[in-house]
All heavy atoms as TSV, in Angstrom:
chain	resi	resn	atom	element	x	y	z
A	1	ARG	N	N	-6.240	-2.061	-17.946
A	1	ARG	CA	C	-5.457	-2.864	-17.054
A	1	ARG	C	C	-5.299	-2.228	-15.673
A	1	ARG	O	O	-5.126	-2.937	-14.710
A	1	ARG	CB	C	-4.070	-3.125	-17.645
A	1	ARG	CG	C	-4.129	-3.957	-18.868
A	1	ARG	CD	C	-2.732	-4.211	-19.379
A	1	ARG	NE	N	-2.802	-4.951	-20.598
A	1	ARG	CZ	C	-2.275	-6.160	-20.744
A	1	ARG	NH1	N	-1.633	-6.728	-19.779
A	1	ARG	NH2	N	-2.402	-6.789	-21.881
A	2	THR	N	N	-5.321	-0.911	-15.627
A	2	THR	CA	C	-5.127	-0.257	-14.330
A	2	THR	C	C	-6.419	-0.104	-13.557
A	2	THR	O	O	-6.385	0.202	-12.372
A	2	THR	CB	C	-4.522	1.144	-14.524
A	2	THR	OG1	O	-5.414	1.952	-15.271
A	2	THR	CG2	C	-3.171	1.086	-15.231
A	3	GLY	N	N	-7.536	-0.276	-14.225
A	3	GLY	CA	C	-8.819	-0.141	-13.567
A	3	GLY	C	C	-9.348	1.278	-13.515
A	3	GLY	O	O	-10.368	1.520	-12.891
A	4	VAL	N	N	-8.625	2.226	-14.080
A	4	VAL	CA	C	-9.067	3.614	-14.129
A	4	VAL	C	C	-8.978	4.115	-15.571
A	4	VAL	O	O	-8.246	3.565	-16.382
A	4	VAL	CB	C	-8.246	4.516	-13.192
A	4	VAL	CG1	C	-8.412	4.127	-11.755
A	4	VAL	CG2	C	-6.792	4.527	-13.569
A	5	SER	N	N	-9.693	5.191	-15.830
A	5	SER	CA	C	-9.658	5.779	-17.159
A	5	SER	C	C	-8.284	6.396	-17.427
A	5	SER	O	O	-7.571	6.746	-16.485
A	5	SER	CB	C	-10.748	6.833	-17.302
A	5	SER	OG	O	-10.402	7.973	-16.558
A	6	PRO	N	N	-7.942	6.567	-18.691
A	6	PRO	CA	C	-6.661	7.205	-19.013
A	6	PRO	C	C	-6.542	8.613	-18.418
A	6	PRO	O	O	-5.468	8.998	-17.943
A	6	PRO	CB	C	-6.657	7.265	-20.548
A	6	PRO	CG	C	-7.539	6.147	-20.962
A	6	PRO	CD	C	-8.598	6.066	-19.908
A	7	ILE	N	N	-7.631	9.363	-18.395
A	7	ILE	CA	C	-7.597	10.705	-17.834
A	7	ILE	C	C	-7.334	10.652	-16.325
A	7	ILE	O	O	-6.531	11.427	-15.798
A	7	ILE	CB	C	-8.895	11.460	-18.151
A	7	ILE	CG1	C	-8.964	11.740	-19.649
A	7	ILE	CG2	C	-8.997	12.752	-17.361
A	7	ILE	CD1	C	-10.276	12.318	-20.129
A	8	ALA	N	N	-7.994	9.763	-15.634
A	8	ALA	CA	C	-7.790	9.616	-14.192
A	8	ALA	C	C	-6.362	9.144	-13.882
A	8	ALA	O	O	-5.740	9.604	-12.941
A	8	ALA	CB	C	-8.806	8.647	-13.597
A	9	PHE	N	N	-5.862	8.250	-14.710
A	9	PHE	CA	C	-4.494	7.766	-14.529
A	9	PHE	C	C	-3.489	8.907	-14.704
A	9	PHE	O	O	-2.588	9.082	-13.874
A	9	PHE	CB	C	-4.192	6.651	-15.533
A	9	PHE	CG	C	-2.809	6.092	-15.425
A	9	PHE	CD1	C	-2.472	5.176	-14.449
A	9	PHE	CD2	C	-1.816	6.509	-16.316
A	9	PHE	CE1	C	-1.183	4.677	-14.345
A	9	PHE	CE2	C	-0.524	6.017	-16.221
A	9	PHE	CZ	C	-0.216	5.098	-15.236
A	10	LEU	N	N	-3.665	9.697	-15.747
A	10	LEU	CA	C	-2.774	10.825	-15.998
A	10	LEU	C	C	-2.864	11.866	-14.898
A	10	LEU	O	O	-1.842	12.403	-14.435
A	10	LEU	CB	C	-3.084	11.461	-17.351
A	10	LEU	CG	C	-2.209	12.644	-17.769
A	10	LEU	CD1	C	-0.753	12.244	-17.826
A	10	LEU	CD2	C	-2.674	13.177	-19.114
A	11	SER	N	N	-4.062	12.140	-14.428
A	11	SER	CA	C	-4.248	13.094	-13.354
A	11	SER	C	C	-3.533	12.627	-12.096
A	11	SER	O	O	-2.831	13.406	-11.421
A	11	SER	CB	C	-5.740	13.293	-13.078
A	11	SER	OG	O	-5.919	14.218	-12.042
A	12	ARG	N	N	-3.657	11.366	-11.762
A	12	ARG	CA	C	-2.992	10.816	-10.572
A	12	ARG	C	C	-1.475	10.873	-10.721
A	12	ARG	O	O	-0.741	11.203	-9.784
A	12	ARG	CB	C	-3.457	9.383	-10.325
A	12	ARG	CG	C	-2.876	8.740	-9.085
A	12	ARG	CD	C	-3.252	9.565	-7.845
A	12	ARG	NE	N	-2.575	9.091	-6.673
A	12	ARG	CZ	C	-3.171	8.455	-5.684
A	12	ARG	NH1	N	-4.460	8.226	-5.723
A	12	ARG	NH2	N	-2.481	8.066	-4.634
A	13	LEU	N	N	-0.993	10.599	-11.924
A	13	LEU	CA	C	0.427	10.678	-12.190
A	13	LEU	C	C	0.942	12.101	-11.989
A	13	LEU	O	O	1.984	12.320	-11.350
A	13	LEU	CB	C	0.689	10.214	-13.640
A	13	LEU	CG	C	2.087	9.820	-14.037
A	13	LEU	CD1	C	2.541	8.620	-13.228
A	13	LEU	CD2	C	2.110	9.518	-15.520
A	14	ARG	N	N	0.216	13.088	-12.477
A	14	ARG	CA	C	0.594	14.483	-12.311
A	14	ARG	C	C	0.565	14.890	-10.833
A	14	ARG	O	O	1.443	15.597	-10.362
A	14	ARG	CB	C	-0.346	15.389	-13.100
A	14	ARG	CG	C	-0.114	15.301	-14.588
A	14	ARG	CD	C	-1.119	16.154	-15.312
A	14	ARG	NE	N	-0.810	16.207	-16.732
A	14	ARG	CZ	C	-1.645	16.667	-17.641
A	14	ARG	NH1	N	-2.842	17.117	-17.285
A	14	ARG	NH2	N	-1.293	16.682	-18.908
A	15	LEU	N	N	-0.466	14.439	-10.111
A	15	LEU	CA	C	-0.559	14.770	-8.691
A	15	LEU	C	C	0.587	14.141	-7.897
A	15	LEU	O	O	1.159	14.776	-7.009
A	15	LEU	CB	C	-1.907	14.330	-8.131
A	15	LEU	CG	C	-3.094	15.176	-8.577
A	15	LEU	CD1	C	-4.396	14.479	-8.196
A	15	LEU	CD2	C	-3.027	16.557	-7.979
A	16	ASP	N	N	0.938	12.910	-8.233
A	16	ASP	CA	C	2.047	12.249	-7.556
A	16	ASP	C	C	3.356	12.989	-7.799
A	16	ASP	O	O	4.152	13.176	-6.897
A	16	ASP	CB	C	2.193	10.794	-8.024
A	16	ASP	CG	C	1.121	9.885	-7.481
A	16	ASP	OD1	O	0.413	10.271	-6.524
A	16	ASP	OD2	O	0.969	8.770	-8.027
A	17	ARG	N	N	3.565	13.423	-9.037
A	17	ARG	CA	C	4.776	14.203	-9.367
A	17	ARG	C	C	4.735	15.537	-8.626
A	17	ARG	O	O	5.769	15.995	-8.128
A	17	ARG	CB	C	4.893	14.395	-10.851
A	17	ARG	CG	C	6.100	15.209	-11.249
A	17	ARG	CD	C	6.601	14.873	-12.623
A	17	ARG	NE	N	7.549	15.835	-13.146
A	17	ARG	CZ	C	8.781	16.031	-12.687
A	17	ARG	NH1	N	9.199	15.345	-11.652
A	17	ARG	NH2	N	9.579	16.916	-13.234
A	18	GLY	N	N	3.586	16.165	-8.579
A	18	GLY	CA	C	3.447	17.413	-7.854
A	18	GLY	C	C	3.754	17.250	-6.383
A	18	GLY	O	O	4.438	18.086	-5.771
A	19	ARG	N	N	3.317	16.180	-5.808
A	19	ARG	CA	C	3.593	15.903	-4.390
A	19	ARG	C	C	5.084	15.742	-4.154
A	19	ARG	O	O	5.629	16.251	-3.182
A	19	ARG	CB	C	2.837	14.646	-3.956
A	19	ARG	CG	C	2.870	14.412	-2.484
A	19	ARG	CD	C	1.866	13.391	-2.120
A	19	ARG	NE	N	2.544	12.258	-1.498
A	19	ARG	CZ	C	1.945	11.229	-0.996
A	19	ARG	NH1	N	0.642	11.120	-1.088
A	19	ARG	NH2	N	2.603	10.270	-0.439
A	20	ARG	N	N	5.744	15.064	-5.088
A	20	ARG	CA	C	7.190	14.893	-4.957
A	20	ARG	C	C	7.907	16.236	-5.076
A	20	ARG	O	O	8.838	16.526	-4.313
A	20	ARG	CB	C	7.705	13.913	-6.011
A	20	ARG	CG	C	9.163	13.535	-5.758
A	20	ARG	CD	C	9.661	12.430	-6.665
A	20	ARG	NE	N	10.036	13.011	-7.936
A	20	ARG	CZ	C	9.608	12.599	-9.109
A	20	ARG	NH1	N	8.770	11.599	-9.205
A	20	ARG	NH2	N	10.013	13.165	-10.211
A	21	LEU	N	N	7.466	17.075	-6.001
A	21	LEU	CA	C	8.063	18.398	-6.156
A	21	LEU	C	C	7.846	19.257	-4.905
A	21	LEU	O	O	8.737	20.001	-4.489
A	21	LEU	CB	C	7.519	19.123	-7.381
A	21	LEU	CG	C	8.025	18.623	-8.737
A	21	LEU	CD1	C	7.294	19.344	-9.865
A	21	LEU	CD2	C	9.525	18.826	-8.862
A	22	LEU	N	N	6.665	19.168	-4.328
A	22	LEU	CA	C	6.402	19.925	-3.089
A	22	LEU	C	C	7.344	19.520	-1.976
A	22	LEU	O	O	7.758	20.336	-1.169
A	22	LEU	CB	C	4.944	19.713	-2.652
A	22	LEU	CG	C	3.881	20.393	-3.488
A	22	LEU	CD1	C	2.495	19.835	-3.131
A	22	LEU	CD2	C	3.918	21.898	-3.300
A	23	ARG	N	N	7.705	18.258	-1.975
A	23	ARG	CA	C	8.589	17.716	-0.942
A	23	ARG	C	C	10.052	18.042	-1.219
A	23	ARG	O	O	10.796	18.400	-0.311
A	23	ARG	CB	C	8.383	16.196	-0.875
A	23	ARG	CG	C	9.131	15.497	0.209
A	23	ARG	CD	C	8.782	14.000	0.297
A	23	ARG	NE	N	9.021	13.299	-0.958
A	23	ARG	CZ	C	8.068	12.731	-1.698
A	23	ARG	NH1	N	6.802	12.796	-1.317
A	23	ARG	NH2	N	8.353	12.091	-2.803
A	24	GLU	N	N	10.458	17.970	-2.495
A	24	GLU	CA	C	11.877	18.076	-2.823
A	24	GLU	C	C	12.318	19.464	-3.258
A	24	GLU	O	O	13.502	19.776	-3.182
A	24	GLU	CB	C	12.227	17.077	-3.937
A	24	GLU	CG	C	12.047	15.632	-3.508
A	24	GLU	CD	C	12.232	14.646	-4.643
A	24	GLU	OE1	O	12.474	15.069	-5.801
A	24	GLU	OE2	O	12.122	13.441	-4.377
A	25	ARG	N	N	11.412	20.282	-3.757
A	25	ARG	CA	C	11.786	21.606	-4.272
A	25	ARG	C	C	11.043	22.693	-3.514
A	25	ARG	O	O	10.094	23.306	-3.968
A	25	ARG	CB	C	11.433	21.687	-5.766
A	25	ARG	CG	C	12.093	20.663	-6.675
A	25	ARG	CD	C	13.535	20.985	-7.005
A	25	ARG	NE	N	13.752	22.320	-7.491
A	25	ARG	CZ	C	13.666	22.693	-8.760
A	25	ARG	NH1	N	13.368	21.851	-9.700
A	25	ARG	NH2	N	13.883	23.971	-9.091
A	26	LEU	N	N	11.505	22.941	-2.311
A	26	LEU	CA	C	10.826	23.877	-1.414
A	26	LEU	C	C	10.833	25.311	-1.919
A	26	LEU	O	O	10.036	26.133	-1.494
A	26	LEU	CB	C	11.451	23.810	-0.014
A	26	LEU	CG	C	11.377	22.424	0.659
A	26	LEU	CD1	C	12.082	22.457	2.003
A	26	LEU	CD2	C	9.928	21.988	0.826
A	27	GLU	N	N	11.743	25.622	-2.825
A	27	GLU	CA	C	11.813	26.981	-3.363
A	27	GLU	C	C	10.694	27.290	-4.352
A	27	GLU	O	O	10.416	28.449	-4.647
A	27	GLU	CB	C	13.183	27.249	-4.020
A	27	GLU	CG	C	13.401	26.572	-5.347
A	27	GLU	CD	C	13.854	25.106	-5.275
A	27	GLU	OE1	O	13.894	24.536	-4.175
A	27	GLU	OE2	O	14.159	24.558	-6.334
A	28	LEU	N	N	10.022	26.264	-4.849
A	28	LEU	CA	C	8.925	26.445	-5.799
A	28	LEU	C	C	7.626	26.760	-5.066
A	28	LEU	O	O	7.339	26.146	-4.037
A	28	LEU	CB	C	8.727	25.207	-6.662
A	28	LEU	CG	C	9.867	24.792	-7.600
A	28	LEU	CD1	C	9.508	23.497	-8.302
A	28	LEU	CD2	C	10.158	25.881	-8.603
A	29	THR	N	N	6.856	27.685	-5.615
A	29	THR	CA	C	5.543	27.953	-5.051
A	29	THR	C	C	4.574	26.849	-5.489
A	29	THR	O	O	4.864	26.094	-6.426
A	29	THR	CB	C	4.998	29.304	-5.535
A	29	THR	OG1	O	4.774	29.235	-6.938
A	29	THR	CG2	C	5.940	30.445	-5.202
A	30	VAL	N	N	3.435	26.789	-4.841
A	30	VAL	CA	C	2.414	25.814	-5.222
A	30	VAL	C	C	1.998	26.063	-6.665
A	30	VAL	O	O	1.809	25.121	-7.442
A	30	VAL	CB	C	1.204	25.869	-4.255
A	30	VAL	CG1	C	0.071	25.002	-4.784
A	30	VAL	CG2	C	1.617	25.431	-2.864
A	31	GLU	N	N	1.880	27.313	-7.042
A	31	GLU	CA	C	1.503	27.653	-8.417
A	31	GLU	C	C	2.546	27.157	-9.413
A	31	GLU	O	O	2.203	26.566	-10.446
A	31	GLU	CB	C	1.339	29.158	-8.554
A	31	GLU	CG	C	0.838	29.594	-9.909
A	31	GLU	CD	C	0.594	31.083	-9.990
A	31	GLU	OE1	O	1.314	31.854	-9.329
A	31	GLU	OE2	O	-0.328	31.458	-10.715
A	32	GLN	N	N	3.816	27.324	-9.107
A	32	GLN	CA	C	4.878	26.846	-9.995
A	32	GLN	C	C	4.856	25.324	-10.102
A	32	GLN	O	O	5.059	24.774	-11.188
A	32	GLN	CB	C	6.246	27.326	-9.487
A	32	GLN	CG	C	6.468	28.798	-9.655
A	32	GLN	CD	C	7.720	29.283	-8.953
A	32	GLN	OE1	O	8.064	28.832	-7.861
A	32	GLN	NE2	N	8.405	30.239	-9.569
A	33	VAL	N	N	4.597	24.655	-8.995
A	33	VAL	CA	C	4.512	23.192	-9.019
A	33	VAL	C	C	3.333	22.756	-9.897
A	33	VAL	O	O	3.476	21.883	-10.746
A	33	VAL	CB	C	4.359	22.617	-7.588
A	33	VAL	CG1	C	3.979	21.142	-7.624
A	33	VAL	CG2	C	5.627	22.827	-6.794
A	34	ALA	N	N	2.189	23.412	-9.714
A	34	ALA	CA	C	1.001	23.072	-10.510
A	34	ALA	C	C	1.288	23.189	-12.003
A	34	ALA	O	O	0.977	22.279	-12.766
A	34	ALA	CB	C	-0.167	23.954	-10.102
A	35	PHE	N	N	1.887	24.296	-12.385
A	35	PHE	CA	C	2.171	24.515	-13.811
A	35	PHE	C	C	3.204	23.518	-14.320
A	35	PHE	O	O	3.115	23.041	-15.446
A	35	PHE	CB	C	2.634	25.948	-14.065
A	35	PHE	CG	C	1.554	26.967	-13.862
A	35	PHE	CD1	C	1.851	28.208	-13.344
A	35	PHE	CD2	C	0.224	26.705	-14.196
A	35	PHE	CE1	C	0.847	29.158	-13.155
A	35	PHE	CE2	C	-0.785	27.639	-13.994
A	35	PHE	CZ	C	-0.465	28.878	-13.494
A	36	SER	N	N	4.181	23.186	-13.511
A	36	SER	CA	C	5.250	22.302	-13.957
A	36	SER	C	C	4.791	20.862	-14.153
A	36	SER	O	O	5.437	20.112	-14.891
A	36	SER	CB	C	6.441	22.350	-13.008
A	36	SER	OG	O	6.130	21.727	-11.801
A	37	VAL	N	N	3.697	20.473	-13.511
A	37	VAL	CA	C	3.188	19.111	-13.702
A	37	VAL	C	C	2.003	19.046	-14.653
A	37	VAL	O	O	1.362	18.001	-14.785
A	37	VAL	CB	C	2.847	18.421	-12.364
A	37	VAL	CG1	C	4.092	18.259	-11.516
A	37	VAL	CG2	C	1.773	19.153	-11.602
A	38	GLY	N	N	1.688	20.184	-15.296
A	38	GLY	CA	C	0.694	20.142	-16.364
A	38	GLY	C	C	-0.667	20.696	-16.018
A	38	GLY	O	O	-1.600	20.565	-16.818
A	39	PHE	N	N	-0.837	21.309	-14.859
A	39	PHE	CA	C	-2.102	21.937	-14.521
A	39	PHE	C	C	-2.031	23.404	-14.932
A	39	PHE	O	O	-1.074	24.088	-14.598
A	39	PHE	CB	C	-2.390	21.839	-13.015
A	39	PHE	CG	C	-2.825	20.475	-12.560
A	39	PHE	CD1	C	-1.900	19.507	-12.225
A	39	PHE	CD2	C	-4.182	20.163	-12.477
A	39	PHE	CE1	C	-2.299	18.248	-11.819
A	39	PHE	CE2	C	-4.583	18.896	-12.057
A	39	PHE	CZ	C	-3.634	17.937	-11.729
A	40	SER	N	N	-3.030	23.879	-15.641
A	40	SER	CA	C	-3.019	25.280	-16.080
A	40	SER	C	C	-3.639	26.195	-15.050
A	40	SER	O	O	-3.603	27.415	-15.193
A	40	SER	CB	C	-3.744	25.421	-17.411
A	40	SER	OG	O	-5.084	24.970	-17.287
A	41	ASP	N	N	-4.203	25.598	-13.988
A	41	ASP	CA	C	-4.870	26.379	-12.945
A	41	ASP	C	C	-4.423	25.851	-11.586
A	41	ASP	O	O	-4.679	24.701	-11.231
A	41	ASP	CB	C	-6.390	26.241	-13.112
A	41	ASP	CG	C	-7.194	27.026	-12.113
A	41	ASP	OD1	O	-6.618	27.677	-11.233
A	41	ASP	OD2	O	-8.444	26.981	-12.202
A	42	ALA	N	N	-3.740	26.712	-10.821
A	42	ALA	CA	C	-3.222	26.286	-9.523
A	42	ALA	C	C	-4.348	25.959	-8.539
A	42	ALA	O	O	-4.198	25.057	-7.697
A	42	ALA	CB	C	-2.326	27.372	-8.944
A	43	LEU	N	N	-5.467	26.647	-8.640
A	43	LEU	CA	C	-6.578	26.362	-7.739
A	43	LEU	C	C	-7.147	24.966	-8.019
A	43	LEU	O	O	-7.449	24.215	-7.079
A	43	LEU	CB	C	-7.675	27.421	-7.897
A	43	LEU	CG	C	-8.899	27.269	-6.998
A	43	LEU	CD1	C	-8.491	27.283	-5.532
A	43	LEU	CD2	C	-9.905	28.363	-7.283
A	44	TYR	N	N	-7.263	24.604	-9.289
A	44	TYR	CA	C	-7.740	23.261	-9.649
A	44	TYR	C	C	-6.747	22.206	-9.142
A	44	TYR	O	O	-7.151	21.167	-8.618
A	44	TYR	CB	C	-7.945	23.151	-11.144
A	44	TYR	CG	C	-8.513	21.824	-11.568
A	44	TYR	CD1	C	-9.808	21.477	-11.260
A	44	TYR	CD2	C	-7.715	20.908	-12.282
A	44	TYR	CE1	C	-10.324	20.242	-11.640
A	44	TYR	CE2	C	-8.230	19.695	-12.653
A	44	TYR	CZ	C	-9.539	19.363	-12.326
A	44	TYR	OH	O	-10.030	18.142	-12.706
A	45	PHE	N	N	-5.449	22.464	-9.276
A	45	PHE	CA	C	-4.444	21.556	-8.749
A	45	PHE	C	C	-4.634	21.359	-7.244
A	45	PHE	O	O	-4.625	20.239	-6.750
A	45	PHE	CB	C	-3.036	22.102	-9.037
A	45	PHE	CG	C	-1.940	21.361	-8.330
A	45	PHE	CD1	C	-1.521	20.109	-8.740
A	45	PHE	CD2	C	-1.303	21.928	-7.240
A	45	PHE	CE1	C	-0.494	19.426	-8.089
A	45	PHE	CE2	C	-0.278	21.267	-6.571
A	45	PHE	CZ	C	0.120	20.013	-7.002
A	46	SER	N	N	-4.835	22.464	-6.536
A	46	SER	CA	C	-5.017	22.392	-5.088
A	46	SER	C	C	-6.257	21.591	-4.705
A	46	SER	O	O	-6.230	20.791	-3.772
A	46	SER	CB	C	-5.106	23.789	-4.472
A	46	SER	OG	O	-3.872	24.449	-4.610
A	47	LYS	N	N	-7.352	21.815	-5.443
A	47	LYS	CA	C	-8.580	21.072	-5.160
A	47	LYS	C	C	-8.392	19.569	-5.417
A	47	LYS	O	O	-8.837	18.730	-4.620
A	47	LYS	CB	C	-9.739	21.591	-6.037
A	47	LYS	CG	C	-10.260	22.931	-5.575
A	47	LYS	CD	C	-11.405	23.376	-6.452
A	47	LYS	CE	C	-11.932	24.711	-6.004
A	47	LYS	NZ	N	-13.051	25.172	-6.827
A	48	GLN	N	N	-7.747	19.235	-6.524
A	48	GLN	CA	C	-7.509	17.823	-6.827
A	48	GLN	C	C	-6.541	17.200	-5.827
A	48	GLN	O	O	-6.687	16.055	-5.432
A	48	GLN	CB	C	-6.977	17.681	-8.257
A	48	GLN	CG	C	-7.981	18.040	-9.314
A	48	GLN	CD	C	-9.238	17.214	-9.210
A	48	GLN	OE1	O	-9.215	15.988	-9.130
A	48	GLN	NE2	N	-10.378	17.896	-9.192
A	49	PHE	N	N	-5.553	17.961	-5.414
A	49	PHE	CA	C	-4.569	17.484	-4.428
A	49	PHE	C	C	-5.284	17.163	-3.115
A	49	PHE	O	O	-5.092	16.098	-2.527
A	49	PHE	CB	C	-3.489	18.553	-4.213
A	49	PHE	CG	C	-2.298	18.067	-3.446
A	49	PHE	CD1	C	-1.173	17.630	-4.125
A	49	PHE	CD2	C	-2.292	18.053	-2.056
A	49	PHE	CE1	C	-0.049	17.169	-3.403
A	49	PHE	CE2	C	-1.189	17.615	-1.340
A	49	PHE	CZ	C	-0.073	17.173	-2.027
A	50	ARG	N	N	-6.135	18.102	-2.676
A	50	ARG	CA	C	-6.888	17.871	-1.436
A	50	ARG	C	C	-7.813	16.653	-1.553
A	50	ARG	O	O	-7.912	15.827	-0.636
A	50	ARG	CB	C	-7.705	19.100	-1.055
A	50	ARG	CG	C	-8.499	18.920	0.224
A	50	ARG	CD	C	-9.358	20.098	0.566
A	50	ARG	NE	N	-8.596	21.262	0.970
A	50	ARG	CZ	C	-8.113	21.458	2.192
A	50	ARG	NH1	N	-8.314	20.543	3.128
A	50	ARG	NH2	N	-7.471	22.550	2.481
A	51	ARG	N	N	-8.463	16.508	-2.678
A	51	ARG	CA	C	-9.368	15.376	-2.907
A	51	ARG	C	C	-8.600	14.053	-2.852
A	51	ARG	O	O	-9.089	13.068	-2.308
A	51	ARG	CB	C	-10.067	15.518	-4.247
A	51	ARG	CG	C	-11.060	14.406	-4.535
A	51	ARG	CD	C	-11.763	14.605	-5.824
A	51	ARG	NE	N	-12.639	15.765	-5.699
A	51	ARG	CZ	C	-13.131	16.435	-6.718
A	51	ARG	NH1	N	-12.856	16.075	-7.949
A	51	ARG	NH2	N	-13.912	17.464	-6.532
A	52	THR	N	N	-7.404	14.038	-3.399
A	52	THR	CA	C	-6.622	12.809	-3.471
A	52	THR	C	C	-5.901	12.490	-2.164
A	52	THR	O	O	-5.892	11.337	-1.730
A	52	THR	CB	C	-5.589	12.912	-4.613
A	52	THR	OG1	O	-6.293	13.168	-5.822
A	52	THR	CG2	C	-4.783	11.648	-4.747
A	53	TYR	N	N	-5.284	13.492	-1.540
A	53	TYR	CA	C	-4.426	13.250	-0.382
A	53	TYR	C	C	-5.017	13.694	0.941
A	53	TYR	O	O	-4.406	13.475	1.984
A	53	TYR	CB	C	-3.059	13.921	-0.595
A	53	TYR	CG	C	-2.347	13.408	-1.817
A	53	TYR	CD1	C	-2.117	14.246	-2.901
A	53	TYR	CD2	C	-1.900	12.098	-1.897
A	53	TYR	CE1	C	-1.471	13.777	-4.036
A	53	TYR	CE2	C	-1.251	11.627	-3.027
A	53	TYR	CZ	C	-1.047	12.478	-4.089
A	53	TYR	OH	O	-0.412	12.021	-5.200
A	54	GLY	N	N	-6.165	14.364	0.927
A	54	GLY	CA	C	-6.810	14.750	2.167
A	54	GLY	C	C	-6.277	16.004	2.829
A	54	GLY	O	O	-6.640	16.306	3.969
A	55	GLN	N	N	-5.401	16.713	2.144
A	55	GLN	CA	C	-4.884	17.975	2.649
A	55	GLN	C	C	-4.426	18.828	1.475
A	55	GLN	O	O	-4.139	18.298	0.403
A	55	GLN	CB	C	-3.745	17.762	3.642
A	55	GLN	CG	C	-2.564	16.992	3.102
A	55	GLN	CD	C	-1.561	16.637	4.187
A	55	GLN	OE1	O	-1.813	16.842	5.358
A	55	GLN	NE2	N	-0.430	16.126	3.799
A	56	SER	N	N	-4.368	20.119	1.702
A	56	SER	CA	C	-3.946	21.025	0.618
A	56	SER	C	C	-2.443	20.905	0.410
A	56	SER	O	O	-1.718	20.391	1.276
A	56	SER	CB	C	-4.298	22.464	1.002
A	56	SER	OG	O	-3.429	22.933	1.994
A	57	PRO	N	N	-1.951	21.357	-0.730
A	57	PRO	CA	C	-0.497	21.345	-0.955
A	57	PRO	C	C	0.265	22.092	0.142
A	57	PRO	O	O	1.326	21.645	0.579
A	57	PRO	CB	C	-0.337	22.033	-2.311
A	57	PRO	CG	C	-1.628	21.813	-3.009
A	57	PRO	CD	C	-2.661	21.830	-1.930
A	58	THR	N	N	-0.258	23.230	0.594
A	58	THR	CA	C	0.398	23.980	1.644
A	58	THR	C	C	0.415	23.216	2.949
A	58	THR	O	O	1.430	23.185	3.653
A	58	THR	CB	C	-0.313	25.351	1.819
A	58	THR	OG1	O	-0.316	26.026	0.571
A	58	THR	CG2	C	0.383	26.203	2.862
A	59	GLU	N	N	-0.703	22.587	3.284
A	59	GLU	CA	C	-0.752	21.768	4.505
A	59	GLU	C	C	0.231	20.591	4.407
A	59	GLU	O	O	0.880	20.247	5.389
A	59	GLU	CB	C	-2.158	21.227	4.722
A	59	GLU	CG	C	-3.162	22.280	5.113
A	59	GLU	CD	C	-4.609	21.778	5.055
A	59	GLU	OE1	O	-4.889	20.757	4.396
A	59	GLU	OE2	O	-5.444	22.451	5.679
A	60	TYR	N	N	0.344	20.026	3.212
A	60	TYR	CA	C	1.303	18.927	3.015
A	60	TYR	C	C	2.711	19.392	3.297
A	60	TYR	O	O	3.468	18.732	4.005
A	60	TYR	CB	C	1.165	18.387	1.582
A	60	TYR	CG	C	2.170	17.327	1.257
A	60	TYR	CD1	C	2.110	16.070	1.829
A	60	TYR	CD2	C	3.224	17.583	0.357
A	60	TYR	CE1	C	3.029	15.089	1.550
A	60	TYR	CE2	C	4.157	16.614	0.065
A	60	TYR	CZ	C	4.052	15.367	0.650
A	60	TYR	OH	O	4.986	14.407	0.357
A	61	ARG	N	N	3.082	20.550	2.749
A	61	ARG	CA	C	4.415	21.097	3.002
A	61	ARG	C	C	4.650	21.363	4.484
A	61	ARG	O	O	5.708	21.075	5.011
A	61	ARG	CB	C	4.613	22.395	2.207
A	61	ARG	CG	C	5.159	22.134	0.847
A	61	ARG	CD	C	5.899	23.342	0.358
A	61	ARG	NE	N	6.598	23.003	-0.845
A	61	ARG	CZ	C	6.774	23.834	-1.848
A	61	ARG	NH1	N	6.267	25.061	-1.783
A	61	ARG	NH2	N	7.420	23.465	-2.924
A	62	ARG	N	N	3.665	21.922	5.151
A	62	ARG	CA	C	3.815	22.206	6.593
A	62	ARG	C	C	4.003	20.921	7.382
A	62	ARG	O	O	4.748	20.899	8.349
A	62	ARG	CB	C	2.585	22.965	7.108
A	62	ARG	CG	C	2.595	24.422	6.707
A	62	ARG	CD	C	1.495	25.171	7.425
A	62	ARG	NE	N	1.325	26.469	6.805
A	62	ARG	CZ	C	0.166	26.968	6.420
A	62	ARG	NH1	N	-0.948	26.309	6.602
A	62	ARG	NH2	N	0.117	28.163	5.852
A	63	SER	N	N	3.301	19.865	6.981
A	63	SER	CA	C	3.446	18.598	7.708
A	63	SER	C	C	4.840	18.021	7.546
A	63	SER	O	O	5.331	17.297	8.436
A	63	SER	CB	C	2.403	17.597	7.213
A	63	SER	OG	O	2.709	17.107	5.910
A	64	LEU	N	N	5.506	18.344	6.464
A	64	LEU	CA	C	6.875	17.862	6.246
A	64	LEU	C	C	7.879	18.577	7.150
A	64	LEU	O	O	8.909	18.026	7.479
A	64	LEU	CB	C	7.292	18.046	4.782
A	64	LEU	CG	C	6.499	17.253	3.760
A	64	LEU	CD1	C	6.890	17.674	2.358
A	64	LEU	CD2	C	6.678	15.778	3.953
A	65	GLU	N	N	7.563	19.800	7.517
A	65	GLU	CA	C	8.471	20.589	8.354
A	65	GLU	C	C	8.616	20.004	9.747
A	65	GLU	O	O	9.565	20.293	10.455
A	65	GLU	CB	C	7.980	22.029	8.445
A	65	GLU	CG	C	8.064	22.785	7.149
A	65	GLU	CD	C	7.435	24.164	7.233
A	65	GLU	OE1	O	6.948	24.550	8.320
A	65	GLU	OE2	O	7.418	24.851	6.207
A	66	GLN	N	N	7.680	19.168	10.156
A	66	GLN	CA	C	7.707	18.580	11.492
A	66	GLN	C	C	8.786	17.506	11.629
A	66	GLN	O	O	9.128	17.118	12.704
A	66	GLN	CB	C	6.338	18.003	11.842
A	66	GLN	CG	C	5.260	19.063	11.888
A	66	GLN	CD	C	3.880	18.471	12.086
A	66	GLN	OE1	O	3.741	17.264	12.173
A	66	GLN	NE2	N	2.879	19.319	12.133
A	67	PHE	N	N	9.304	17.056	10.488
A	67	PHE	CA	C	10.289	15.955	10.523
A	67	PHE	C	C	11.701	16.438	10.380
A	67	PHE	O	O	12.123	17.362	9.934
A	67	PHE	CB	C	10.002	14.925	9.436
A	67	PHE	CG	C	8.675	14.274	9.633
A	67	PHE	CD1	C	7.595	14.581	8.810
A	67	PHE	CD2	C	8.485	13.359	10.638
A	67	PHE	CE1	C	6.359	13.978	8.990
A	67	PHE	CE2	C	7.254	12.758	10.818
A	67	PHE	CZ	C	6.196	13.055	9.997
């Protein structure tokens, strides 16, 4: 029904939650965020984040500081 595989859907869900944590929980490191949303490898989380959102998790956080 969603048009994507269950694995892709779950991955997107985890990335969306990770993005929210990066925005709301500034005290957490990128590695802690990755682990808390179900990624066992922070580098893989960062690569998937960049692929999905067009910037790294760190760049995303920096862009939020401008507001």
